[in-house]
C-alpha positions as CSV (number, residue, x, y, z in Angstrom):
1,M,-22.6,-2.1,-78.7
2,R,-24.3,-0.4,-75.8
3,I,-26.2,-3.5,-74.9
4,Y,-22.9,-5.5,-75.0
5,C,-21.1,-3.0,-72.8
6,A,-24.0,-3.0,-70.3
7,L,-24.0,-6.8,-70.1
8,K,-20.3,-6.9,-69.8
9,A,-20.4,-4.4,-66.9
10,E,-23.2,-6.3,-65.2
11,R,-21.2,-9.5,-65.5
12,F,-18.1,-7.8,-64.2
13,H,-20.0,-6.5,-61.1
14,A,-21.6,-9.9,-60.5
15,E,-18.2,-11.7,-60.7
16,N,-16.7,-9.1,-58.3
17,H,-19.7,-9.5,-55.9
18,L,-19.2,-13.2,-55.9
19,K,-15.5,-12.8,-55.3
20,F,-16.2,-10.4,-52.4
21,E,-18.7,-12.8,-50.8
22,R,-16.2,-15.7,-51.2
23,Q,-13.4,-13.6,-49.7
24,T,-15.7,-12.5,-46.8
25,L,-16.4,-16.2,-46.0
26,L,-12.7,-17.1,-46.2
27,L,-11.7,-14.1,-44.0
28,Q,-14.3,-15.1,-41.4
29,S,-12.9,-18.6,-41.2
30,F,-9.3,-17.2,-41.1
31,N,-10.3,-14.8,-38.4
32,Q,-11.7,-17.5,-36.2
33,L,-8.6,-19.6,-36.7
34,L,-6.3,-16.7,-35.7
35,M,-8.5,-15.8,-32.7
36,A,-7.5,-19.1,-31.1
37,A,-3.8,-18.1,-30.9
38,Q,-2.4,-17.9,-27.3
39,N,0.7,-15.9,-28.1
40,K,2.3,-14.0,-31.0
41,E,4.5,-17.0,-32.0
42,E,1.4,-19.2,-32.5
43,F,-0.4,-16.3,-34.2
44,F,2.2,-15.9,-36.9
45,R,2.5,-19.7,-37.3
46,L,-1.2,-19.9,-38.0
47,I,-0.9,-17.2,-40.5
48,S,2.0,-18.9,-42.3
49,E,0.2,-22.3,-42.4
50,N,-3.2,-21.0,-43.4
51,I,-2.9,-17.8,-45.4
52,N,-2.9,-19.8,-48.6
53,T,-6.6,-20.4,-48.0
54,L,-7.1,-16.8,-48.9
55,D,-5.3,-17.4,-52.2
56,V,-2.2,-15.6,-50.9
57,N,1.0,-17.4,-51.9
58,N,3.5,-14.6,-51.3
59,C,3.8,-12.6,-48.1
60,V,6.2,-11.1,-45.7
61,F,5.4,-10.1,-42.1
62,L,7.7,-8.1,-39.8
63,Q,7.0,-7.0,-36.2
64,F,8.7,-4.0,-34.7
65,A,10.8,-5.0,-31.7
66,E,10.7,-1.3,-30.6
67,K,8.3,1.5,-31.1
68,P,9.2,3.4,-34.3
69,V,10.5,6.9,-33.7
70,R,8.8,9.6,-35.8
71,S,11.1,12.0,-37.7
72,G,9.1,14.5,-39.7
73,L,7.0,12.6,-42.2
74,H,9.0,9.4,-41.7
75,F,9.4,6.7,-39.0
76,I,12.8,5.4,-38.0
77,M,12.7,1.7,-37.3
78,E,15.8,0.6,-35.4
79,K,14.9,-3.1,-35.1
80,M,12.4,-5.4,-36.7
81,I,11.6,-9.1,-36.1
82,P,11.0,-11.1,-39.3
83,R,8.0,-13.3,-38.6
84,I,6.9,-14.8,-41.9
85,V,8.6,-15.0,-45.3
86,L,6.4,-17.0,-47.7
87,I,7.4,-17.2,-51.4
88,N,5.2,-19.3,-53.7
89,S,3.5,-20.9,-50.7
90,S,6.9,-22.1,-49.3
91,S,8.6,-20.7,-46.2
92,S,11.9,-19.1,-47.1
93,E,14.9,-18.6,-44.9
94,V,14.3,-15.7,-42.4
95,H,17.3,-13.3,-42.4
96,T,18.0,-10.9,-39.5
97,E,20.0,-8.3,-41.4
98,K,18.6,-4.8,-41.3
99,D,17.9,-4.5,-45.1
100,F,16.6,-8.1,-45.5
101,L,13.1,-6.8,-46.4
102,C,14.4,-5.0,-49.5
103,S,16.4,-8.0,-50.6
104,V,13.4,-10.3,-50.3
105,L,11.1,-7.9,-52.1
106,K,13.6,-7.4,-54.9
107,T,14.6,-11.0,-55.5
108,A,11.2,-12.7,-55.2
109,P,10.0,-13.9,-58.6
110,I,6.7,-12.0,-58.6
111,P,5.6,-8.8,-60.4
112,G,5.0,-6.7,-57.3
113,W,4.0,-6.2,-53.7
114,V,1.3,-4.5,-51.8
115,M,2.9,-2.9,-48.7
116,M,0.7,-2.1,-45.7
117,P,1.4,-1.1,-42.0
118,I,0.2,-3.4,-39.2
119,S,-1.2,-0.8,-36.9
120,F,-3.8,-0.2,-34.3
121,K,-5.1,3.3,-34.1
122,D,-1.9,5.4,-33.8
123,E,0.3,2.5,-32.7
124,H,2.6,0.9,-35.3
125,L,3.1,-2.8,-34.7
126,G,4.8,-3.9,-37.9
127,I,4.7,-4.2,-41.7
128,M,3.1,-6.7,-44.0
129,A,3.7,-7.2,-47.7
130,I,1.4,-9.3,-49.9
131,G,2.3,-10.4,-53.4
132,Y,0.2,-8.6,-55.9
133,T,-2.5,-10.3,-57.9
134,T,-5.6,-9.0,-59.5
135,D,-7.8,-10.3,-56.7
136,I,-5.7,-8.9,-53.9
137,A,-6.9,-5.3,-53.9
138,V,-10.3,-6.0,-52.3
139,L,-8.8,-8.4,-49.7
140,C,-5.8,-6.5,-48.5
141,E,-7.3,-3.8,-46.3
142,R,-9.7,-6.1,-44.6
143,L,-6.9,-8.6,-44.0
144,R,-4.7,-5.8,-42.6
145,L,-7.4,-4.6,-40.2
146,M,-8.0,-8.2,-39.0
147,I,-4.3,-9.0,-38.4
148,S,-3.7,-5.6,-36.8
149,G,-6.6,-6.0,-34.3
150,I,-5.8,-9.6,-33.3
151,L,-2.0,-8.9,-33.0
152,K,-2.7,-5.9,-30.8
153,S,-5.0,-8.0,-28.6
154,I,-2.4,-10.7,-28.2
155,L,0.3,-8.1,-27.3
156,V,-2.0,-6.5,-24.7
157,I,-2.7,-9.9,-23.1
158,E,1.0,-10.8,-23.1
159,E,1.9,-7.5,-21.5
160,Q,-0.8,-8.0,-18.9
161,E,0.5,-11.5,-18.2
162,K,4.1,-10.1,-17.9
163,T,2.9,-7.4,-15.6
164,K,1.0,-10.0,-13.6
165,Q,4.0,-12.2,-13.2
166,Q,6.2,-9.2,-12.2
167,L,3.6,-8.2,-9.7
168,Q,3.4,-11.8,-8.3
169,G,7.2,-11.8,-8.1
170,A,7.2,-8.5,-6.3
171,L,4.5,-9.7,-3.9
172,C,6.4,-12.9,-3.3
173,E,9.6,-11.0,-2.5
174,L,7.6,-8.6,-0.3
175,S,6.0,-11.5,1.5
176,N,9.4,-13.1,2.1
177,A,10.8,-9.9,3.3
178,N,7.9,-9.3,5.6
179,E,8.2,-12.8,6.9
180,Q,11.9,-12.4,7.5
181,L,11.3,-9.0,9.3
182,S,8.5,-10.6,11.3
183,R,10.8,-13.5,12.3
184,I,13.6,-11.1,13.2
185,S,11.3,-9.0,15.3
186,V,10.2,-11.9,17.5
187,R,13.3,-14.1,17.5
188,D,16.5,-13.8,19.4
189,E,19.4,-13.8,16.9
190,L,21.9,-15.6,19.2
191,T,19.7,-18.6,20.2
192,G,16.9,-18.7,17.7
193,L,14.4,-18.7,20.6
194,Y,11.6,-16.2,20.9
195,N,12.7,-12.8,22.2
196,R,10.7,-10.8,24.8
197,R,8.3,-9.4,22.1
198,G,7.8,-12.9,20.7
199,F,7.1,-14.3,24.2
200,L,4.6,-11.5,25.0
201,N,2.9,-12.0,21.6
202,H,2.4,-15.7,22.0
203,I,1.6,-16.2,25.6
204,P,-1.9,-14.8,25.4
205,L,-2.6,-17.4,22.6
206,L,-1.3,-20.2,24.8
207,S,-3.3,-19.0,27.8
208,S,-6.5,-18.9,25.7
209,A,-5.8,-22.5,24.4
210,A,-5.2,-23.7,28.0
211,E,-8.5,-22.2,29.1
212,R,-10.5,-23.8,26.3
213,N,-9.0,-27.2,27.2
214,G,-9.4,-26.9,30.9
215,E,-5.6,-26.7,31.5
216,D,-3.4,-24.6,33.7
217,V,-0.6,-22.3,32.6
218,A,2.8,-22.6,34.1
219,L,5.5,-19.9,33.8
220,V,9.1,-20.7,34.3
221,L,11.7,-17.9,34.7
222,A,15.4,-18.7,34.7
223,D,18.8,-17.0,34.5
224,L,22.3,-18.2,34.1
225,D,24.6,-18.2,37.1
226,N,27.9,-16.3,36.8
227,L,27.5,-15.2,33.2
228,K,29.3,-11.9,34.0
229,V,32.3,-13.9,35.4
230,V,32.4,-16.0,32.3
231,N,32.4,-12.9,30.1
232,D,35.1,-11.2,32.2
233,T,37.3,-14.3,32.4
234,W,37.0,-16.0,29.0
235,G,35.4,-13.3,26.9
236,H,32.0,-12.6,25.4
237,S,32.4,-15.4,22.9
238,A,32.5,-17.9,25.8
239,G,29.5,-16.1,27.3
240,D,27.6,-16.5,24.1
241,E,28.5,-20.2,24.0
242,M,27.1,-20.5,27.5
243,I,23.8,-18.8,26.5
244,R,23.5,-21.1,23.5
245,A,24.1,-24.1,25.7
246,A,21.3,-23.0,28.1
247,A,19.0,-22.4,25.1
248,F,19.7,-25.9,23.9
249,S,18.9,-27.3,27.3
250,F,15.6,-25.5,27.5
251,K,14.6,-26.6,24.0
252,K,15.5,-30.2,24.8
253,A,13.7,-30.2,28.2
254,F,10.5,-28.5,27.1
255,R,8.0,-29.5,24.4
256,Q,7.5,-28.0,21.0
257,I,4.1,-26.6,22.0
258,D,5.8,-24.7,24.9
259,I,6.9,-21.1,24.4
260,V,10.7,-21.0,25.1
261,S,12.2,-17.6,25.0
262,R,15.2,-15.5,25.9
263,I,13.8,-12.3,27.3
264,G,17.1,-10.6,28.4
265,G,20.9,-11.0,28.5
266,D,20.9,-14.1,30.7
267,E,17.2,-14.3,31.4
268,F,14.9,-17.0,29.9
269,A,11.1,-17.4,30.2
270,I,9.1,-20.5,29.3
271,A,5.3,-20.8,29.3
272,C,3.6,-24.2,29.0
273,R,0.1,-25.7,29.3
274,I,-0.2,-28.4,32.1
275,K,-3.0,-30.6,33.2
276,H,-1.6,-31.3,36.6
277,P,0.9,-29.4,38.9
278,D,3.2,-32.4,39.0
279,V,4.0,-31.8,35.3
280,V,6.1,-28.8,36.3
281,Q,8.3,-30.9,38.6
282,Q,8.7,-33.5,35.9
283,I,9.9,-30.7,33.6
284,M,12.4,-29.5,36.2
285,E,13.8,-33.0,36.5
286,R,14.2,-33.2,32.7
287,L,16.0,-29.8,32.7
288,N,18.3,-30.9,35.5
289,Q,19.1,-34.1,33.5
290,T,19.7,-32.0,30.3
291,V,22.1,-29.7,32.1
292,R,23.9,-32.6,33.7
293,D,24.3,-34.3,30.3
294,F,25.8,-31.2,28.9
295,R,28.3,-31.0,31.7
296,N,29.3,-34.6,31.2
297,T,29.7,-34.4,27.4
298,N,31.2,-30.9,26.9
299,A,34.6,-29.9,28.2
300,T,34.2,-26.2,28.7
301,P,36.2,-24.0,31.0
302,W,33.0,-22.7,32.5
303,T,30.2,-24.6,34.3
304,L,26.7,-24.4,33.1
305,S,24.4,-23.6,36.0
306,I,20.9,-22.2,35.9
307,S,18.6,-20.8,38.6
308,V,14.9,-21.4,38.0
309,G,11.7,-20.2,39.5
310,Y,8.1,-20.9,38.4
311,S,4.5,-20.3,39.2
312,T,1.1,-21.5,37.8
313,M,-2.1,-19.5,37.2
314,Q,-4.3,-21.7,39.2
315,G,-1.7,-22.4,41.9
316,S,-0.9,-18.8,42.5
317,G,-4.3,-17.4,41.8
318,A,-2.8,-14.9,39.4
319,A,-5.5,-13.0,37.5
320,S,-3.2,-12.0,34.6
321,I,0.0,-12.9,32.8
322,E,1.8,-9.9,34.3
323,K,0.9,-11.1,37.8
324,L,2.0,-14.6,37.0
325,M,5.4,-13.3,35.9
326,E,5.7,-11.4,39.2
327,F,5.0,-14.7,41.2
328,A,7.5,-16.6,39.0
329,D,10.1,-13.9,39.4
330,A,9.6,-13.9,43.2
331,D,10.1,-17.7,43.2
332,L,13.3,-17.3,41.1
333,Y,14.8,-15.0,43.7
334,E,13.8,-17.2,46.5
335,Q,15.5,-20.2,44.9
336,K,18.7,-18.1,44.4
337,R,18.5,-17.1,48.1
338,L,18.2,-20.7,49.1
339,R,21.1,-21.7,46.9
340,K,23.4,-19.1,48.4
341,S,22.4,-20.2,51.9
342,G,23.0,-23.8,51.0
343,S,19.4,-24.8,51.6
344,S,18.7,-26.0,48.0
345,Q,18.3,-29.7,47.3
346,P,21.6,-31.6,47.1
347,G,22.8,-32.4,43.6
348,S,20.4,-29.9,42.0
349,L,21.9,-28.0,39.1
350,C,18.9,-25.8,38.5
351,T,16.3,-25.2,41.1
């Protein structure tokens, strides 16, 4: 009798050892399969499709939508997300009502369930229930630890990705806001041209480019004639229209690479790179024609008239942009004086 019992026990332990080794191999394969999941939806789908390889035919998995609130020895679970309901290896309808877990466990045609928390350290992620069989006891805890660890990893990665996307969105919004602020800080709101700050920021770059290419820098200063009279007679809206008309004329007469700016109420400044002094005179002729075209095609109560002066770095011998602006400003006032004295060229609308 003793020999029989000893052999029986030895056989029992040998069978359990073989079962344990088999389950270990199956769990390793199952673990590798789940580790390939990119998100929690794919994770639970892989469990549902492959858990039967572990000889598990009945299982229920729920994920907590919100962190459970502890109340004494109990946890209050306000909302759970049913992920898997597998009865006799077939997926069952997933219900969303609060007590659906109890109804599934009670109505399933199996003798009992092994209930376990899906948790990582002190964080509760969900609940898993495995249909009880004689071979489940050894498997359950290792399966629980595996699923808990992988699910936690996926949730951490998803949270990091969500934070990354939020950060990228915030950085994009910040970049757009900075770009808008930068544009506002260097652009004139009325005309869209550079303002004084934009002009002073960009002219050193233009000057450096001209020097590298062996070119000269021409600076044109202009102001509108009789803007105050237009404002007093027809209102500031008419004055604004006149300023916009002048800005349009400058943009049409000059090139895209030139720096066209409104530096004051009725004052404009344009900087351009030239290879020959005659280029400035050609620009003046284009500007005259642009103003003339505006007069001929727009019936306004006021007359667009612009006074212009200019100077070049090489022609004036100016050693700095500031000095160049002084020479151009002196030429502007000289042209105004000539216009008042009637000495300007006949037919010139802007000189």
